[in-house]
N, C-alpha and C positions, 0 to 999 in steps of 0.2 A: 388623645383619642380615647375611646371607650366611654363608659358611663351607663351602658345598658345593663339592666338587672333582671330583665324578663325574657324568657324564651317561650315559644309556643310549640304545641305538638298536636297534630291531627292525624287520623287514620280511619280507614273504612272499617266497618264490621268485617270480620274474617271467618271464613269456613274453610278448613284445610283437611285434606285426606282423600284416600282412594274412595271413589263413589260419591264425593261431595257434589259433583255436577248433576247427579240424579235428583237432587233435592231442590233445584232452583225454582220449580213450580210452586212448591210450598213456601219458599222464601219470598217470592213475588206476591203471593196471596196475602202475606202479612202487610203489604203496602196497599192492598185493595186494587191491585193491577188486574185489568181485564183484557188489554190488548197491548202486545209488545212487539218491537222490532228487534230481531236477532241480527247483529252486524258481524260479518265474518269475511274471509277471503276465499277464493275458489279452491285453493289447495286444501285448506282446513275443511271446507264444505265437503270435499271429495272423500274425507275420512268418515263421513256420516255423523260425526259428533254434534255439530250444530243442529242437524235435523232431529237427532235423538233428544237433545235438550229441548227443542221446540215441541216435539211430540209429547214429552213428559209433562208439559204444562197443561195439557188438555184435561187431565184428571182434576185440576184445580179451577176449571172454567176459564182458562186463559187462552186466547187466540194469539198465535205467534206467526209473524211474517218473517221470512229469512231473506236478508240482503247479502249476497256473496260477492259483491263487486269492489271490495276493499283493495286498494293498490298497496302492494308491499313497499314500504317507505313512502307514506302518503305525501301527496303534493297538494298545492292549493286547488288545482284543477280536479283531482280525484275527490277531495273533500266537498267541493261544490256539487259534484255529481251525486255523492252520497246524500247530501242535504236535500237536493232536488227529489231524489227517490223517496226519502222519508216524508217530505211534504206531500208528494203525490199519492203515497200509499197510506198516509195517516188519516186521522190522528192516532197517536199512540200515547199511552200513559206510563210507559217505561221503556228502557232500552237494555239489551243484554249483548255484551261484546264477547265473542268467542274467538280467540286467536292470539297472535302475538301483540306486541306493542302497536303495530299498524292498525289492527282491528280496534283495539281499545282506544287509541287516540282518535281514530275516525269516529267512533261512537261518541266520544267526548265533544267533538266538534259538531256533530249532528245534533246532539242534545242542546248544546249552547245556541245554535242558530235556528232551531225550531221552537225555542222557548223565548228567545230574545230578538229584538229588532236589530237591524244593522247588517253590514256585510262582513265577510271573513277578514278582509284586510284591516278593518277598524280594530279588531280584537288582537291582532298580532303584537308581540312584544316590541317596544321601541328599541332601536330607532327604525326597524323595518316597518312597523305598524304604529297605530296610535295607542295601543294598550288600553283600549276601552274595557271597562268592567261591566259584566252582566248586571242588569237592573232587576231582573226577575229570577225567581227560583227555578232551578232546572228540575227535570223529571228524575225519578230514581234510575240509576245506572248500575247494573250488576256486571262486573268484569270477571271473565273466566279465561285466564291465560292458558295457552297451549304450548308456549315456549317458556324456558326458564331463563329469564334475564332482564326484561325491560323494567320491571317494577311499576309499569304503568297502572296496574290495578290499585296501587296505593297512593298515587300522586295526583297533584292538581294540574298537571302539565299535559298539553297536546303538542306534539312535534311534527313539523311538516317542511317540505321543500317548497320554496317560492320559485317557480320555474323561470319567470322573466328575469329575476335578480340572481339566479343561480346561488341561492343561499338557503340554508336550513335555519329555521327559527321556530318559535312556538307561541302558544297561548297559555297563560297561567292565571288561575284564580281559584280560591278555595271552593267555590261552588262546583267546580269541575271534578272534584274528587269523587270516585264511585262510592255509592252508599254501602256496597257489599263486594268483597273480593272472594271469589270461590276458586280456591287453588286445589285442583285435583291432579295429582302426579300421573294418574293413568292417562291423561290427555297429552302428556309430553312424550310418551313412549315412541311415537312415530317420528320424532324430531330427528332429522339427519345429523350426522356427525359435524358437518360444517356449520350448521345452524346452532347446534349445541355449543360449539367452540366460540362462535361469535357472540351469541346471547350470553354465554357464561362470562365472557370478558366484560360485558356490560354490568353483570352482577358485581364482578370484582372491582370495577372502577367506581360503581356507585358506593360500595363499601369504603374503598380507599379514599375517595375524594371527600365523602362526608366526614370520615374520621380525621383527615388532615386539613379540613376546612378551617377558615378563620373562626375562632370561638365567638359565640353569640355576645359575650360580654366585652368584646373589643370593638363593637359597633357603637355608633352614636345612639343615644337614647331616642326611641321612637315614641310618637303619640299613638294611641290605640288604633286610630284609623290608618296609620302608616304601616302597620305590621303586615308582613308578607309571609307566605308559607316557608320560604327558604330563610331561616334566621341564623344560620351558622352552627358549627359544632356545639353540641350540648350533651349533658349526661345521658339523656334518653337515647338520642341518636347514636352516641358512642357505643352503648350497650348492644344495639342491633347490629352495628357495623362489626364489632368484635365477634359476635356469634356467627355472622355470615362468613367472615374470613376463616374461622375455624372449620366450618362445614365445607367450604371450598377447598381447603387444604387436603381433605381426605376424599372428596367426591368428584372434583372437576375432571381430573385426568381420566378417572374410571368411567364417567358418563360419556366422554368423547370416545374412548376406546371401545366401550361396549354399551350400546344403546339399550340393550335388554337388561342391564343391571338395575333392577327396581330400587334397590337401596340407594344407589348413587343418584338415580333420577329423583327419588323422594327428597334426598338431602339437597340436591340442586334446587328443587322447587322451594324448599324451606329457606335456603340461602337467599334466593331471589326475593322471597317475601320479607325476610329480615332486612336485607339491604334496602328494599323499597320503603319499609317503615322508617328506616334511618335517613336516607338521603331525601325522602319526600318532605322532610322537615329541616334538616341541616343544609341541604343543597349540595351541588357538585360544582367543580370549578374548571381548571385549565384543560384537562383532557377532553371534557365534554364541549367546551367552547371551541377547541380545535376540531373536534369531530364534525361539527356542522358544515364548515366549508369542505372538509375532506369528502364527505358524502355528497354535498350539494354541487360540487364542481367535477364530479366523476367524469372520466374520459371513456375508456372502453374496458374497464376491469369487470369481469364476470365471476362471481364467487361460486364455489361448489355448494350444492345443496339447496340453492334458491331457485324459485320457479321463473319461467318466462325467458330466461337467457338475456334479460336486459342488462345493460351496463349499470352497476351499482356497487357501492361499498356499504355493506350492512352496518347498521348503527353501532353494534358492539365492536366490530372490527375497527371502524373509524375512530372510536374512542380509544381503543387499545394502542393504536399505532404511534401516538406521541406520549403515551402514559409514562414509559420509563424516563424519558427526558424531562417530562413535566415534573415528576417526583424528584429528580435531581435538582431542578430549579427551586421547588418549594421546600426542600429539606431544611435549609437554614432557619426557616421560620418556626418549624415545630419538629426538631430533631428526634425527640423522644417518641413522638407519634409515628414517625416514619419507621423507626427501628422496631417498635412494638408491632406495627402492621406487618412488617417483614417476618417477624418471628411467628405471628399467627398464620400467615399465608404459607410459609415454608419452614416448619419447625425443625426439619432435619438439616437445614442449610447452615453451614459454618459461617459465623459472622465475619465479614471481610475486615481487613485492617482499617480501611477507609469506611466508616459506618455510613457515610452518605451514599455509598454504593449498595447498601444492604437491600433496600426496597427495590430499586431499579433492577438489580440482578435477580431478585426473586421473581419479579414480573417477567423478565426476559426468559428465565428458565421455563416458566409456565407457557409462555407464548410459543417457544420452540417446540415444547412437548405436544401441544395441541394443534400445531400446524398453522399458526398465524403467519401472514406475510412478514418479511423482515424489515418493515418500515414503510413509509409512505411511497418510497420508490417502488416497492413491491406491488402497489396498486396503480402505478402509472404516472406518479408525479416526479418532477425533477426540479432543479434549482430555479428554472424560469417560472415555475408555478408559485413560488413562495410568496411574492407580493400579493397575489390574489388570495391565497390561503390566509395570510395575515389580515388582510382587509376583512375577510369573512369572520375570522375569529374575534376581531376587535369589536364587531357588531354585537357580540354576546355579552354585553356589559352586566346583565342580570346574573350571569354565571361568574364572570371574572371578578365581580365584587366579593364573591365568597372565597376567593383564593387567599391563602394565609399570608402572602406578601404581594405588594403592588405589581401589576402586570402591565407593561407597555409594549409598543410595537416591536422594539428591539428584542425584548425578552421572548416574545412569541416567535419572531423570525428565527432566533437562535434555536428554539425548541424544534421548529419545523426543519431547520437545516440539519440539525444533529439527528433528526429522525428519518432522514432519507434512507439510511441503511443502519439498522440497529445491531446487526451482527454480520 
């Protein structure tokens, strides 16, 4: 195995800092934009932030229309509704996404399907969809995250639930990466503690999974046209992951405990940005593959801090719930990486006699401290659900291919079973 000598790296332009969102009109003007659709959800819209951003564009001769119908945890149905709105309200020559990963991913799908022919299902990743690639260039997309976690502002991926199949999947292509990420920590100050905890676990797993991923040079050599954004762990993605973990070690618990801690909020926003710049190129693996069916097959779990009262398992929470067991499974492939990650995440923790337990225990300590459920049983699953969860996870071959050791159905079933109760 092996033979690859090339890794790739891509990232949007980045503007970071308090007040950065107030400069978006200027930034769009540099692209010659005159009419833009601002994509957000009702809860974020209620803060007034999206309207202030839209109004700020007027000074640069830009007309902005606000769409606030984003569905938290997008579905194929909600994406089609957003696309229909954009087609009826357009044409636009740019998009601005203001919100969490749901808003950013919705804007990515709208951008794709208003610039290219074909239906949504054609673009979904195999085996759920056909994996069709866009033939035409997309319009400029500016991503403005208001949560600290998803990293969607840095990536080429749009994630959604396919309702009829009860599975979460995605669309991935380099053209879907935003041209500009505007990360303004001031926009995250209203994020509830439960959302901060869940989104922060997404940051953590982005960093840990990219850092422990299969190295790029262990893959078979690819031709230029075969290269994909997720190329495996590499020196550049490693750097971002390490820095993100260091920031999380000192800011995550503080941000959940005190949402008014501006320093912690700023460091969490920076950690999310760094993790996104890393995993958006290296990729993620087992915890994210498992997360898709955990979220997609939800029964009646309703998390604190999320709007609408609908049953849902937030994405970051769904990723976290099997992470400790997943890292026990992957330890043997890259022991030194797992130990180093644990040391960065929890530098005050004494190394256990069994070093394979170091990273799982560090993650579990954090999960308990920030109020995560105690396993997939805590969000409503039991032993009878495991076959369906395994089926859903095994459909995420794009992610499982990045795991540092081979993953089969028995391995995934064991991870789910041991994750029914984590403590």
